[in-house]
C-alpha positions, 0 to 999 in steps of 0.5 A: 631457727633459720634454714641457712644456719647449721651451727650450734645454738647459743647455749651449745656454744657457750657450753662448749667454751673451755673453763678458765684455769684457776692458778692454784699451783702458782706461788700463793698471793693473798691481798689484804683489804683490811685487818682488825682485832677480835677479842679472844682471837687476835689479829684477823685479815680480810682479803682475796686469794689472787693465786695459789691456795691458802691452807690451814696451818700454812706459815705466811709472810706479809709483804711489805714488812716482816710480819709472819704467822701460822694460819689458824682459821680460814673462812670463805663466805662465812663458812669455815674451810681448810683451804681457799683458792684463787678468786675466793674472798677470805677472812683468816687468822694469822697466829702470832701476828699483831694487828698493828703489823697488818694494813691494807695493801699488804700481800700474804705469801708462803714464808719461802716465796715472799714478795720483794719490797722495791726501792724502784720499778719499771711500769707502763704508764698511760696518760689519760688526761692532765696535768698537762705534761707528765715530767720527771718529779711528778708523783701520781698515786698508784693503785696496785691491788688494794694498795694506794701509794704515792710514787715519784717518776724518777725517769721517763725511759721511753714513749711506747706505741699504744698498739704494739708497745714498740718504742717510739722515743727513748727518754722523752722530755715529757708525756702528754694526754694519750701517750703511753710510756715506760717509766721508773717509779719510786714509791714514797711508802713501802710497797711490794711489787712483782713482775706482771707476768708472775701474777697478773691479777695483782695489777688488776 
């Protein structure tokens, strides 16, 4: 207690903070961390709901690939539930899907709103250190939610300002440690990607 301070206490200030909105009405995106076969049950997928709601009976499509199935059971923290929301760690059984068709890095979506498997895409690339210079043809490993895919740099589109993203140089010859660039990447394995604004949590 200090005579010069007339504002709220720390706990009052924390209580006054608005609760973050959970993106429950956005298109469903469930990242798959692992999949296994359970005798008498079939394929079981384990992952996290990034946005939307995973509901019992929903018809799902897994990207990349064409696997699809109906949600038969959902578990959150070991308890059986009828639906799971954003940030819930889930274990679910997609009826009609073989375990061989599922793998780490897939994204489950509602059948009418699938993610797109890309041939190439634009990305912001920050060079933290080595390999000296980043040029066209360099192939780093991209970590995108649970997916880890080697991607070849097809084009250095622009060098960007680290502070505001403004373009400093078009089509630079190389990027060096400390540089930020807009680059075109080509995945060397199947990969489904969405714009960051459509589902920011996929890029975290």
